[in-house]
DSSP file (Angstrom, degrees, kcal/mol; ACC not computed):
  #  RESIDUE AA STRUCTURE BP1 BP2  ACC     N-H-->O    O-->H-N    N-H-->O    O-->H-N    TCO  KAPPA ALPHA  PHI   PSI    X-CA   Y-CA   Z-CA
    1    1 A X              0   0    0      0, 0.0     3,-0.3     0, 0.0     2,-0.0   0.000 360.0 360.0 360.0 -42.4  -63.7 -152.9  -21.7
    2    2 A X    >>  +     0   0    0      1,-0.2     4,-1.1     2,-0.1     3,-0.7  -0.266 360.0 132.5-107.9  45.5  -61.4 -150.0  -20.7
    3    3 A X  H 3>  +     0   0    0      1,-0.2     4,-2.2     2,-0.2    -1,-0.2   0.803  67.8  63.3 -66.5 -27.9  -63.5 -148.5  -17.9
    4    4 A X  H 3> S+     0   0    0     -3,-0.3     4,-2.4     1,-0.2    -1,-0.2   0.829  98.6  55.8 -66.1 -29.4  -60.5 -148.4  -15.7
    5    5 A X  H <> S+     0   0    0     -3,-0.7     4,-2.2     2,-0.2    -1,-0.2   0.893 107.3  48.6 -67.0 -39.2  -58.9 -145.9  -18.1
    6    6 A X  H  X S+     0   0    0     -4,-1.1     4,-2.5     2,-0.2    -2,-0.2   0.910 111.3  50.3 -65.8 -41.8  -61.9 -143.6  -17.8
    7    7 A X  H  X S+     0   0    0     -4,-2.2     4,-2.2     1,-0.2    -2,-0.2   0.932 112.0  46.9 -61.9 -46.1  -61.7 -143.9  -14.0
    8    8 A X  H  X S+     0   0    0     -4,-2.4     4,-2.4     1,-0.2    -1,-0.2   0.874 111.1  53.3 -63.1 -37.6  -58.0 -143.0  -14.0
    9    9 A X  H  X S+     0   0    0     -4,-2.2     4,-2.3     2,-0.2    -2,-0.2   0.921 109.3  47.6 -63.0 -45.5  -58.7 -140.1  -16.4
   10   10 A X  H  X S+     0   0    0     -4,-2.5     4,-2.2     1,-0.2    -2,-0.2   0.902 112.1  49.9 -63.8 -41.3  -61.3 -138.7  -14.1
   11   11 A X  H  X S+     0   0    0     -4,-2.2     4,-2.3     2,-0.2    -2,-0.2   0.916 110.8  49.0 -64.2 -43.1  -59.1 -139.0  -11.1
   12   12 A X  H  X S+     0   0    0     -4,-2.4     4,-2.3     1,-0.2    -2,-0.2   0.891 111.5  49.4 -65.8 -38.2  -56.2 -137.3  -12.9
   13   13 A X  H  X S+     0   0    0     -4,-2.3     4,-2.5     2,-0.2    -1,-0.2   0.892 110.4  51.0 -66.0 -38.5  -58.4 -134.4  -14.0
   14   14 A X  H  X S+     0   0    0     -4,-2.2     4,-2.4     2,-0.2    -2,-0.2   0.910 111.0  47.8 -64.5 -42.1  -59.7 -134.0  -10.5
   15   15 A X  H  X S+     0   0    0     -4,-2.3     4,-2.3     2,-0.2    -2,-0.2   0.898 112.6  49.0 -65.9 -40.1  -56.2 -133.9   -9.1
   16   16 A X  H  X S+     0   0    0     -4,-2.3     4,-2.5     2,-0.2    -2,-0.2   0.902 110.8  51.3 -63.2 -40.9  -55.2 -131.3  -11.8
   17   17 A X  H  X S+     0   0    0     -4,-2.5     4,-2.4     2,-0.2    -2,-0.2   0.926 111.1  46.4 -63.0 -45.7  -58.3 -129.3  -10.9
   18   18 A X  H  X S+     0   0    0     -4,-2.4     4,-2.3     2,-0.2    -1,-0.2   0.900 112.2  51.5 -63.7 -40.6  -57.5 -129.2   -7.2
   19   19 A X  H  X S+     0   0    0     -4,-2.3     4,-2.7     2,-0.2     5,-0.3   0.909 109.8  49.5 -62.2 -42.2  -53.9 -128.3   -8.0
   20   20 A X  H  X S+     0   0    0     -4,-2.5     4,-2.7     2,-0.2     5,-0.4   0.916 109.8  51.5 -63.6 -42.8  -55.0 -125.4  -10.2
   21   21 A X  H  X S+     0   0    0     -4,-2.4     4,-2.2     1,-0.2     5,-0.2   0.929 114.0  43.7 -58.8 -45.3  -57.3 -124.2   -7.5
   22   22 A X  H  X S+     0   0    0     -4,-2.3     4,-2.4     2,-0.2    -2,-0.2   0.936 117.4  43.4 -68.2 -46.1  -54.6 -124.2   -4.9
   23   23 A X  H  X S+     0   0    0     -4,-2.7     4,-2.3     2,-0.2    -2,-0.2   0.944 119.4  41.5 -67.0 -48.4  -51.8 -122.7   -7.1
   24   24 A X  H  X S+     0   0    0     -4,-2.7     4,-2.8    -5,-0.3     5,-0.2   0.892 115.0  52.3 -68.2 -38.2  -54.0 -120.0   -8.6
   25   25 A X  H  X S+     0   0    0     -4,-2.2     4,-2.4    -5,-0.4    -2,-0.2   0.913 110.6  47.3 -62.5 -42.3  -55.7 -119.3   -5.3
   26   26 A X  H  X S+     0   0    0     -4,-2.4     4,-2.2    -5,-0.2    -2,-0.2   0.906 112.6  50.1 -64.5 -40.8  -52.3 -118.9   -3.6
   27   27 A X  H  X S+     0   0    0     -4,-2.3     4,-2.3     2,-0.2    -2,-0.2   0.912 111.5  47.7 -63.2 -43.9  -51.1 -116.6   -6.4
   28   28 A X  H  X>S+     0   0    0     -4,-2.8     4,-2.8     1,-0.2     5,-0.5   0.906 110.9  52.1 -63.5 -41.3  -54.3 -114.4   -6.2
   29   29 A X  H  X5S+     0   0    0     -4,-2.4     4,-1.8     1,-0.2    -2,-0.2   0.897 111.7  45.8 -63.2 -40.8  -53.9 -114.2   -2.4
   30   30 A X  H  <5S+     0   0    0     -4,-2.2    -1,-0.2     2,-0.2    -2,-0.2   0.910 117.0  44.4 -68.3 -41.4  -50.2 -113.0   -2.7
   31   31 A X  H  <5S+     0   0    0     -4,-2.3    -2,-0.2    -5,-0.2    -1,-0.2   0.894 128.3  24.0 -72.9 -40.7  -51.1 -110.5   -5.5
   32   32 A X  H  <5S-     0   0    0     -4,-2.8    -3,-0.2    -5,-0.2    -2,-0.2   0.732  90.2-135.3-100.6 -24.6  -54.2 -109.0   -3.9
   33   33 A X  S  <<S+     0   0    0     -4,-1.8     2,-0.3    -5,-0.5    -4,-0.1   0.405  79.1  63.5  83.9  -3.5  -53.7 -109.7   -0.3
   34   34 A X  S    S-     0   0    0     -6,-0.4     2,-0.6     2,-0.0    -2,-0.2  -0.986  75.3-127.4-149.0 157.5  -57.3 -110.8    0.2
   35   35 A X        +     0   0    0     -2,-0.3     2,-0.4    -3,-0.1     3,-0.1  -0.929  28.2 178.1-110.6 114.5  -59.6 -113.6   -1.1
   36   36 A X     >  -     0   0    0     -2,-0.6     4,-1.7     1,-0.1     3,-0.2  -0.909  32.2-127.7-116.2 147.5  -62.9 -112.5   -2.6
   37   37 A X  H  > S+     0   0    0     -2,-0.4     4,-1.9     1,-0.2     5,-0.1   0.889 106.5  48.6 -61.7 -44.8  -65.4 -114.9   -4.1
   38   38 A X  H  > S+     0   0    0      1,-0.2     4,-2.5     2,-0.2    -1,-0.2   0.833 107.2  57.3 -69.1 -30.0  -65.8 -113.2   -7.5
   39   39 A X  H  > S+     0   0    0      2,-0.2     4,-2.2     1,-0.2    -1,-0.2   0.913 105.9  50.8 -64.5 -41.6  -62.1 -113.0   -7.9
   40   40 A X  H  X S+     0   0    0     -4,-1.7     4,-1.3     1,-0.2     5,-0.3   0.938 111.5  47.7 -58.1 -47.5  -61.8 -116.8   -7.5
   41   41 A X  H  X S+     0   0    0     -4,-1.9     4,-2.0     1,-0.2     5,-0.3   0.909 111.3  49.6 -63.4 -43.1  -64.5 -117.3  -10.1
   42   42 A X  H  X S+     0   0    0     -4,-2.5     4,-0.6     1,-0.2    -1,-0.2   0.929 117.6  38.6 -63.2 -45.4  -63.0 -115.0  -12.7
   43   43 A X  H  < S+     0   0    0     -4,-2.2     4,-0.2    -5,-0.2    -1,-0.2   0.573 122.3  40.9 -85.5  -8.8  -59.6 -116.4  -12.5
   44   44 A X  H  X S+     0   0    0     -4,-1.3     4,-1.6    -3,-0.3     5,-0.2   0.731  99.8  64.5-110.5 -27.6  -60.5 -120.1  -12.2
   45   45 A X  H  X S+     0   0    0     -4,-2.0     4,-2.4    -5,-0.3     5,-0.2   0.958 104.4  42.8 -67.7 -50.9  -63.5 -120.8  -14.5
   46   46 A X  H  X S+     0   0    0     -4,-0.6     4,-2.4    -5,-0.3     5,-0.2   0.935 116.0  45.4 -66.8 -48.1  -61.8 -120.1  -17.9
   47   47 A X  H  > S+     0   0    0     -4,-0.2     4,-1.9     1,-0.2    -1,-0.2   0.875 114.6  50.7 -62.5 -33.1  -58.5 -122.0  -17.2
   48   48 A X  H  X S+     0   0    0     -4,-1.6     4,-2.2     2,-0.2     5,-0.2   0.915 109.3  50.4 -68.0 -42.2  -60.4 -124.9  -15.7
   49   49 A X  H  X S+     0   0    0     -4,-2.4     4,-3.0     1,-0.2    -2,-0.2   0.921 111.3  48.4 -60.5 -44.5  -62.6 -125.0  -18.7
   50   50 A X  H  X S+     0   0    0     -4,-2.4     4,-1.2     1,-0.2    -1,-0.2   0.868 110.0  53.0 -64.4 -35.9  -59.6 -125.1  -21.1
   51   51 A X  H  < S+     0   0    0     -4,-1.9     4,-0.3    -5,-0.2    -1,-0.2   0.912 118.9  33.7 -65.7 -42.2  -58.0 -127.8  -19.0
   52   52 A X  H >< S+     0   0    0     -4,-2.2     3,-0.7     1,-0.1    23,-0.4   0.854 111.0  63.0 -83.0 -36.0  -61.0 -130.1  -19.2
   53   53 A X  H 3< S+     0   0    0     -4,-3.0    -3,-0.2     1,-0.2    23,-0.2   0.902 104.0  42.2 -60.2 -49.0  -62.3 -129.2  -22.7
   54   54 A X  T 3< S+     0   0    0     -4,-1.2     2,-0.5    -5,-0.2    -1,-0.2   0.544  88.7 102.6 -82.8  -6.5  -59.4 -130.3  -24.8
   55   55 A X    <   +     0   0    0     -3,-0.7    20,-0.5    -4,-0.3     2,-0.4  -0.672  38.4 163.0 -90.3 125.7  -58.5 -133.6  -23.2
   56   56 A X  E     -A   74   0A   0     -2,-0.5    58,-3.9    56,-0.3     2,-0.4  -0.988  22.6-147.9-131.3 142.3  -59.6 -136.8  -24.8
   57   57 A X  E     -Ab  73 114A   0     16,-2.6    16,-2.0    -2,-0.4     2,-0.5  -0.869  16.7-124.6-110.6 149.7  -58.3 -140.3  -24.0
   58   58 A X  E     +A   72   0A   0     56,-1.7    58,-0.3    -2,-0.4    14,-0.2  -0.796  28.9 174.3 -91.5 126.2  -58.0 -143.1  -26.5
   59   59 A X  E     -     0   0A   0     12,-3.0     2,-0.3    -2,-0.5    13,-0.2   0.873  58.4 -10.3 -98.1 -49.8  -59.8 -146.2  -25.4
   60   60 A X  E     -A   71   0A   0     11,-1.3    11,-2.7     2,-0.0     2,-0.4  -0.984  46.2-149.3-151.4 157.3  -59.6 -148.7  -28.3
   61   61 A X  E     -A   70   0A   0     -2,-0.3     2,-0.5     9,-0.2     9,-0.2  -0.993  12.8-169.0-130.3 124.6  -58.7 -149.0  -31.9
   62   62 A X  E     -A   69   0A   0      7,-2.7     7,-2.9    -2,-0.4     2,-0.5  -0.964   5.4-164.6-113.8 128.2  -60.4 -151.5  -34.2
   63   63 A X  E     +A   68   0A   0     -2,-0.5     5,-0.2     5,-0.2     2,-0.1  -0.953  10.4 174.9-116.4 120.6  -59.0 -152.2  -37.6
   64   64 A X        -     0   0    0      3,-3.1     5,-0.0    -2,-0.5     0, 0.0  -0.257  56.9 -69.2-101.0-162.9  -61.0 -153.9  -40.4
   65   65 A X  S    S-     0   0    0      1,-0.2     3,-0.0    -2,-0.1    -2,-0.0   0.951 124.0 -11.1 -58.8 -54.0  -59.9 -154.4  -43.9
   66   66 A X  S    S+     0   0    0     20,-0.0    20,-2.3    19,-0.0     2,-0.3   0.296 121.4  85.6-128.6   7.7  -60.1 -150.8  -45.0
   67   67 A X  E     - C   0  85A   0     18,-0.2    -3,-3.1    19,-0.1     2,-0.4  -0.863  52.0-164.5-115.2 146.8  -61.9 -149.2  -42.0
   68   68 A X  E     -AC  63  84A   0     16,-3.0    16,-3.0    -2,-0.3     2,-0.5  -0.998   2.2-165.0-128.8 131.8  -60.5 -147.9  -38.7
   69   69 A X  E     -AC  62  83A   0     -7,-2.9    -7,-2.7    -2,-0.4     2,-0.5  -0.971   3.4-167.0-120.7 119.7  -62.7 -147.2  -35.7
   70   70 A X  E     -AC  61  82A   0     12,-2.6    12,-2.6    -2,-0.5     2,-0.5  -0.917   5.6-158.0-105.7 122.4  -61.2 -145.1  -32.8
   71   71 A X  E     +AC  60  81A   0    -11,-2.7   -12,-3.0    -2,-0.5   -11,-1.3  -0.874  21.4 168.8-100.8 130.6  -63.1 -145.1  -29.5
   72   72 A X  E     -AC  58  80A   0      8,-2.8     8,-2.4    -2,-0.5     2,-0.4  -0.850  22.4-147.3-135.6 169.8  -62.4 -142.2  -27.3
   73   73 A X  E     +AC  57  79A   0    -16,-2.0   -16,-2.6    -2,-0.3     2,-0.3  -0.998  15.3 172.4-141.6 136.2  -63.7 -140.5  -24.1
   74   74 A X  E  >  -AC  56  78A   0      4,-1.5     4,-2.1    -2,-0.4   -18,-0.1  -0.957  39.2-118.7-137.0 159.0  -63.9 -136.9  -23.0
   75   75 A X  T  4 S+     0   0    0    -20,-0.5    -1,-0.1   -23,-0.4   -22,-0.1   0.934 113.2  32.1 -64.2 -47.2  -65.5 -135.3  -20.0
   76   76 A X  T  4 S+     0   0    0    -24,-0.3    -1,-0.2   -23,-0.2   -23,-0.1   0.823 127.8  38.6 -81.7 -31.5  -67.8 -133.0  -22.0
   77   77 A X  T  4 S-     0   0    0      1,-0.2    -2,-0.2   -24,-0.1    -1,-0.2   0.670  89.8-156.1 -94.4 -18.3  -68.4 -135.3  -25.0
   78   78 A X  E  <  -C   74   0A   0     -4,-2.1    -4,-1.5     2,-0.0     2,-0.3  -0.426  56.7  -9.5  74.1-154.4  -68.6 -138.7  -23.3
   79   79 A X  E    S+C   73   0A   0     -6,-0.2     2,-0.3    -2,-0.1    -6,-0.2  -0.630  73.9 176.5 -80.0 134.1  -67.7 -141.8  -25.4
   80   80 A X  E     -C   72   0A   0     -8,-2.4    -8,-2.8    -2,-0.3     2,-0.4  -0.962  20.8-145.8-136.4 154.4  -67.3 -141.2  -29.1
   81   81 A X  E     -C   71   0A   0     -2,-0.3     2,-0.6   -10,-0.2   -10,-0.2  -0.970   5.0-159.1-120.5 137.1  -66.4 -143.3  -32.1
   82   82 A X  E     -C   70   0A   0    -12,-2.6   -12,-2.6    -2,-0.4     2,-0.6  -0.957   9.6-163.4-117.0 111.8  -64.4 -142.0  -35.0
   83   83 A X  E     +C   69   0A   0     -2,-0.6     2,-0.3   -14,-0.2   -14,-0.2  -0.854  17.7 169.7-100.3 123.6  -64.8 -144.1  -38.1
   84   84 A X  E     -C   68   0A   0    -16,-3.0   -16,-3.0    -2,-0.6     2,-0.3  -0.920  35.3-124.2-130.9 154.2  -62.2 -143.6  -40.9
   85   85 A X  E >>  -C   67   0A   0     -2,-0.3     3,-1.0   -18,-0.2     4,-0.6  -0.732  29.6-125.2 -84.8 146.4  -61.1 -145.1  -44.1
   86   86 A X  G >4 S+     0   0    0    -20,-2.3     3,-0.8    -2,-0.3    -1,-0.1   0.841 112.1  60.8 -63.7 -29.9  -57.4 -146.0  -44.0
   87   87 A X  G 34 S+     0   0    0    -21,-0.3    -1,-0.3     1,-0.2   -20,-0.1   0.765  97.6  59.2 -66.1 -24.7  -57.1 -143.9  -47.2
   88   88 A X  G <4 S+     0   0    0     -3,-1.0    15,-2.5    14,-0.1     2,-0.4   0.709  81.0 100.2 -77.9 -20.1  -58.3 -140.9  -45.3
   89   89 A X  E <<  +D  102   0B   0     -3,-0.8    13,-0.3    -4,-0.6     3,-0.1  -0.528  43.0 174.5 -74.4 125.6  -55.5 -141.0  -42.8
   90   90 A X  E     -     0   0B   0     11,-3.0     2,-0.3    -2,-0.4    12,-0.2   0.851  62.1  -0.8 -95.7 -45.7  -52.7 -138.5  -43.6
   91   91 A X  E     -D  101   0B   0     10,-1.6    10,-2.8     2,-0.0     2,-0.4  -0.999  49.3-160.3-152.7 143.0  -50.4 -138.8  -40.6
   92   92 A X  E     +D  100   0B   0     -2,-0.3     2,-0.3     8,-0.2     8,-0.2  -0.981  26.6 164.2-121.5 138.2  -50.0 -140.6  -37.3
   93   93 A X  E     -D   99   0B   0      6,-2.5     6,-3.4    -2,-0.4     2,-0.7  -0.995  40.5-133.7-153.0 153.2  -47.7 -139.2  -34.6
   94   94 A X  E     +D   98   0B   0     -2,-0.3     2,-0.4     4,-0.2     4,-0.2  -0.853  50.4 139.8-107.4  91.5  -46.8 -139.4  -31.0
   95   95 A X  S    S-     0   0    0     -2,-0.7    -2,-0.1     2,-0.7     3,-0.0  -0.923  85.5 -23.1-136.3 108.9  -46.6 -135.7  -30.0
   96   96 A X  S    S-     0   0    0     -2,-0.4     2,-0.3     1,-0.1    -1,-0.1   0.907 138.2 -28.0  54.3  44.0  -48.1 -134.9  -26.6
   97   97 A X  S    S-     0   0    0     17,-0.1    -2,-0.7    15,-0.1     2,-0.6  -0.873 113.2 -30.2 119.0-154.5  -50.2 -138.1  -26.9
   98   98 A X  E     -DE  94 113B   0     15,-3.4    15,-2.9    -2,-0.3     2,-0.5  -0.918  59.7-167.3-106.8 117.4  -51.5 -139.8  -30.0
   99   99 A X  E     -DE  93 112B   0     -6,-3.4    -6,-2.5    -2,-0.6     2,-0.4  -0.895   5.6-175.8-109.6 130.3  -52.1 -137.4  -32.9
  100  100 A X  E     -DE  92 111B   0     11,-2.5    11,-2.6    -2,-0.5     2,-0.5  -0.994   6.1-165.0-126.5 129.5  -54.0 -138.5  -36.0
  101  101 A X  E     +DE  91 110B   0    -10,-2.8   -11,-3.0    -2,-0.4   -10,-1.6  -0.950  18.6 169.5-112.7 131.5  -54.5 -136.2  -39.0
  102  102 A X  E     -DE  89 109B   0      7,-2.5     7,-3.0    -2,-0.5     2,-0.3  -0.954  33.4-105.0-142.7 159.5  -57.1 -137.2  -41.6
  103  103 A X  E     + E   0 108B   0    -15,-2.5     2,-0.3    -2,-0.3     5,-0.2  -0.616  35.2 175.5 -85.4 140.4  -59.0 -135.9  -44.6
  104  104 A X  E >   - E   0 107B   0      3,-2.9     3,-0.9    -2,-0.3     0, 0.0  -0.763  49.4 -95.1-127.4 179.8  -62.6 -134.7  -44.4
  105  105 A X  T 3  S+     0   0    0     -2,-0.3     3,-0.1     1,-0.2    -2,-0.0   0.740 126.6  47.9 -69.3 -20.3  -64.8 -133.0  -46.9
  106  106 A X  T 3  S-     0   0    0      1,-0.3     2,-0.3     0, 0.0    -1,-0.2   0.437 125.0 -86.3 -98.9  -0.4  -63.8 -129.7  -45.5
  107  107 A X  E <  S-E  104   0B   0     -3,-0.9    -3,-2.9     2,-0.0     2,-0.4  -0.936  73.9 -17.4 132.4-156.5  -60.0 -130.3  -45.4
  108  108 A X  E     -E  103   0B   0     -2,-0.3     2,-0.4    -5,-0.2    -5,-0.2  -0.707  56.2-165.1 -91.7 138.2  -57.6 -131.8  -43.1
  109  109 A X  E     -E  102   0B   0     -7,-3.0    -7,-2.5    -2,-0.4     2,-0.4  -0.951   6.0-150.9-124.9 144.1  -58.6 -132.3  -39.4
  110  110 A X  E     -E  101   0B   0     -2,-0.4     2,-0.4    -9,-0.2    -9,-0.2  -0.954   9.0-172.0-117.9 130.4  -56.3 -133.1  -36.5
  111  111 A X  E     -E  100   0B   0    -11,-2.6   -11,-2.5    -2,-0.4     2,-0.5  -0.978   6.2-160.7-119.5 133.8  -57.4 -135.1  -33.4
  112  112 A X  E     -E   99   0B   0     -2,-0.4     2,-0.4   -13,-0.2   -56,-0.3  -0.968   8.4-172.3-117.2 125.8  -55.1 -135.4  -30.3
  113  113 A X  E     -E   98   0B   0    -15,-2.9   -15,-3.4    -2,-0.5     2,-0.4  -0.936  18.9-134.0-117.1 138.0  -55.7 -138.2  -27.8
  114  114 A X  B     -b   57   0A   0    -58,-3.9   -56,-1.7    -2,-0.4     2,-0.9  -0.728  17.6-134.9 -86.3 139.2  -54.0 -138.6  -24.5
  115  115 A X        +     0   0    0     -2,-0.4   -58,-0.1   -58,-0.2   -56,-0.1  -0.843  30.5 169.4 -97.7 105.8  -52.8 -142.1  -23.8
  116  116 A X        +     0   0    0     -2,-0.9     2,-0.3   -58,-0.3    -1,-0.1  -0.143  40.5 114.5-106.7  35.1  -53.9 -142.9  -20.2
  117  117 A X  S    S-     0   0    0      1,-0.1     2,-0.1     4,-0.1    -2,-0.1  -0.709  70.4-105.8-109.7 157.4  -53.0 -146.6  -20.4
  118  118 A X    >   -     0   0    0     -2,-0.3     3,-1.8     1,-0.1     5,-0.2  -0.402  36.6-110.2 -72.8 156.5  -50.4 -148.7  -18.7
  119  119 A X  T 3  S+     0   0    0      1,-0.3    -1,-0.1    -2,-0.1     5,-0.1   0.772 118.6  52.9 -61.9 -24.2  -47.4 -149.8  -20.8
  120  120 A X  T 3  S+     0   0    0      4,-0.1    -1,-0.3     3,-0.0     2,-0.0   0.413  84.0 117.3 -91.3   2.9  -48.6 -153.4  -20.8
  121  121 A X  S X  S-     0   0    0     -3,-1.8     3,-0.9     1,-0.1     4,-0.5  -0.355  74.6-123.6 -69.7 150.8  -52.1 -152.4  -22.1
  122  122 A X  T 3> S+     0   0    0      1,-0.2     4,-1.9     2,-0.2     5,-0.1   0.538  98.2  86.1 -73.2  -5.2  -53.1 -153.8  -25.6
  123  123 A X  H 3> S+     0   0    0      1,-0.2     4,-2.1     2,-0.2    -1,-0.2   0.879  85.4  53.2 -62.7 -38.5  -53.7 -150.2  -26.7
  124  124 A X  H <> S+     0   0    0     -3,-0.9     4,-2.0     1,-0.2    -1,-0.2   0.867 108.2  50.2 -66.5 -35.8  -50.0 -149.8  -27.7
  125  125 A X  H  > S+     0   0    0     -4,-0.5     4,-2.3     2,-0.2    -1,-0.2   0.878 109.1  51.9 -66.6 -37.6  -50.2 -152.9  -29.8
  126  126 A X  H  X S+     0   0    0     -4,-1.9     4,-2.1     2,-0.2    -2,-0.2   0.881 108.9  50.2 -65.8 -38.2  -53.4 -151.6  -31.5
  127  127 A X  H  X S+     0   0    0     -4,-2.1     4,-2.4     2,-0.2    -1,-0.2   0.905 110.1  50.5 -65.7 -40.7  -51.6 -148.3  -32.3
  128  128 A X  H  X S+     0   0    0     -4,-2.0     4,-2.3     1,-0.2    -2,-0.2   0.915 110.0  49.9 -62.7 -42.8  -48.7 -150.3  -33.8
  129  129 A X  H  X S+     0   0    0     -4,-2.3     4,-2.2     2,-0.2    -1,-0.2   0.875 109.9  51.4 -63.8 -37.1  -51.1 -152.3  -35.9
  130  130 A X  H  X S+     0   0    0     -4,-2.1     4,-2.4     2,-0.2    -2,-0.2   0.920 109.3  49.7 -65.2 -43.8  -52.7 -149.1  -37.1
  131  131 A X  H  X S+     0   0    0     -4,-2.4     4,-2.4     1,-0.2    -2,-0.2   0.914 111.6  49.0 -61.3 -41.9  -49.3 -147.6  -38.1
  132  132 A X  H  X S+     0   0    0     -4,-2.3     4,-2.4     2,-0.2    -1,-0.2   0.892 110.1  51.1 -64.6 -39.5  -48.5 -150.8  -40.0
  133  133 A X  H  X S+     0   0    0     -4,-2.2     4,-2.1     2,-0.2    -1,-0.2   0.904 111.5  47.3 -64.7 -40.8  -51.8 -150.8  -41.8
  134  134 A X  H  X S+     0   0    0     -4,-2.4     4,-2.3     2,-0.2    -2,-0.2   0.903 112.0  50.2 -67.3 -40.4  -51.3 -147.2  -42.9
  135  135 A X  H  X S+     0   0    0     -4,-2.4     4,-2.4     2,-0.2    -2,-0.2   0.899 110.3  50.2 -64.2 -40.3  -47.7 -147.9  -44.0
  136  136 A X  H  X S+     0   0    0     -4,-2.4     4,-2.4     2,-0.2    -1,-0.2   0.902 110.2  50.2 -63.0 -40.9  -49.0 -150.9  -46.1
  137  137 A X  H  X S+     0   0    0     -4,-2.1     4,-2.0     2,-0.2    -2,-0.2   0.911 111.6  47.8 -64.2 -42.2  -51.6 -148.7  -47.7
  138  138 A X  H  X S+     0   0    0     -4,-2.3     4,-2.2     2,-0.2    -2,-0.2   0.895 111.0  51.6 -65.4 -39.3  -49.1 -146.1  -48.6
  139  139 A X  H  X S+     0   0    0     -4,-2.4     4,-2.4     1,-0.2    -2,-0.2   0.898 109.1  50.4 -64.1 -40.5  -46.7 -148.7  -50.0
  140  140 A X  H  X S+     0   0    0     -4,-2.4     4,-2.5     2,-0.2    -1,-0.2   0.887 109.0  52.0 -65.1 -38.0  -49.5 -150.1  -52.1
  141  141 A X  H  X S+     0   0    0     -4,-2.0     4,-2.2     2,-0.2    -2,-0.2   0.917 110.6  48.0 -62.7 -42.4  -50.3 -146.6  -53.4
  142  142 A X  H  X S+     0   0    0     -4,-2.2     4,-2.4     2,-0.2    -2,-0.2   0.912 112.1  48.9 -65.4 -42.8  -46.6 -146.1  -54.4
  143  143 A X  H  X S+     0   0    0     -4,-2.4     4,-2.3     2,-0.2    -2,-0.2   0.912 111.9  48.6 -64.1 -42.2  -46.5 -149.5  -56.1
  144  144 A X  H  X S+     0   0    0     -4,-2.5     4,-2.1     1,-0.2    -1,-0.2   0.888 111.5  50.3 -64.5 -37.9  -49.7 -148.8  -58.1
  145  145 A X  H  X S+     0   0    0     -4,-2.2     4,-2.3     2,-0.2    -2,-0.2   0.899 110.4  49.5 -66.1 -40.8  -48.3 -145.4  -59.1
  146  146 A X  H  X S+     0   0    0     -4,-2.4     4,-2.1     2,-0.2    -2,-0.2   0.888 110.4  50.7 -65.5 -39.0  -45.0 -146.9  -60.3
  147  147 A X  H  X S+     0   0    0     -4,-2.3     4,-2.0     2,-0.2    -2,-0.2   0.910 110.6  49.1 -64.6 -41.3  -47.0 -149.5  -62.3
  148  148 A X  H  X S+     0   0    0     -4,-2.1     4,-2.1     1,-0.2    -2,-0.2   0.910 111.7  47.9 -66.0 -41.7  -49.1 -146.8  -64.0
  149  149 A X  H  X S+     0   0    0     -4,-2.3     4,-2.1     1,-0.2    -1,-0.2   0.875 111.0  51.2 -68.2 -35.2  -46.0 -144.7  -64.9
  150  150 A X  H  X S+     0   0    0     -4,-2.1     4,-2.3     2,-0.2    -1,-0.2   0.874 109.5  50.9 -69.0 -34.6  -44.2 -147.7  -66.3
  151  151 A X  H  X S+     0   0    0     -4,-2.0     4,-2.2     2,-0.2    -2,-0.2   0.892 110.5  49.2 -65.9 -39.4  -47.3 -148.5  -68.4
  152  152 A X  H  X S+     0   0    0     -4,-2.1     4,-1.9     2,-0.2    -2,-0.2   0.900 111.9  48.6 -66.9 -39.6  -47.4 -145.0  -69.7
  153  153 A X  H  X S+     0   0    0     -4,-2.1     4,-2.2     2,-0.2    -2,-0.2   0.907 111.4  49.6 -66.2 -41.9  -43.6 -145.1  -70.5
  154  154 A X  H  X S+     0   0    0     -4,-2.3     4,-1.7     1,-0.2    -2,-0.2   0.887 112.0  47.2 -68.4 -36.7  -44.0 -148.4  -72.3
  155  155 A X  H  X S+     0   0    0     -4,-2.2     4,-1.1     2,-0.2    -1,-0.2   0.857 111.4  52.1 -70.8 -32.6  -46.9 -147.2  -74.4
  156  156 A X  H  < S+     0   0    0     -4,-1.9    -2,-0.2     1,-0.2    -1,-0.2   0.878 109.7  49.0 -69.0 -36.3  -45.0 -144.0  -75.3
  157  157 A X  H  < S+     0   0    0     -4,-2.2    -2,-0.2     1,-0.2    -1,-0.2   0.844 107.8  54.8 -70.2 -32.9  -42.0 -146.1  -76.4
  158  158 A X  H  <        0   0    0     -4,-1.7    -1,-0.2     1,-0.3    -2,-0.2   0.762 360.0 360.0 -71.2 -24.6  -44.3 -148.3  -78.6
  159  159 A X     <        0   0    0     -4,-1.1    -1,-0.3    -3,-0.2    -2,-0.2   0.493 360.0 360.0 -78.6 360.0  -45.7 -145.2  -80.4
């Protein structure tokens, strides 16, 4: 459905890669005065790997009653789906993209997704719906906690 987002992502990574080659190559040329093949490889492979490795784009968000499915794409991982319970989500944030923190069996995990969508794309509406679902779940937890504490207080007063 969002294949154009993947195409735009690949184009932007290619442009970033070419820009890095030119800038770092020019810097190496100024510093050393000559261009050698192994020097290019040493100074370009690791920063390029870091640039490509960490970037994931968010394609879609599907929200069911208590389940959330996030579809994403990365160059090395391909298309992936992240299935979560709404109760597992700890925090949602827009910091350098879309950041979601959720609980796992090993602790808290953070995923950062780049939003490579146009402003009129339905992805922003899906993110808004996810935030509202998480807020509703938190509100229900607070109300249930308040009901339980009021029941404990009333039974303590009756004793």
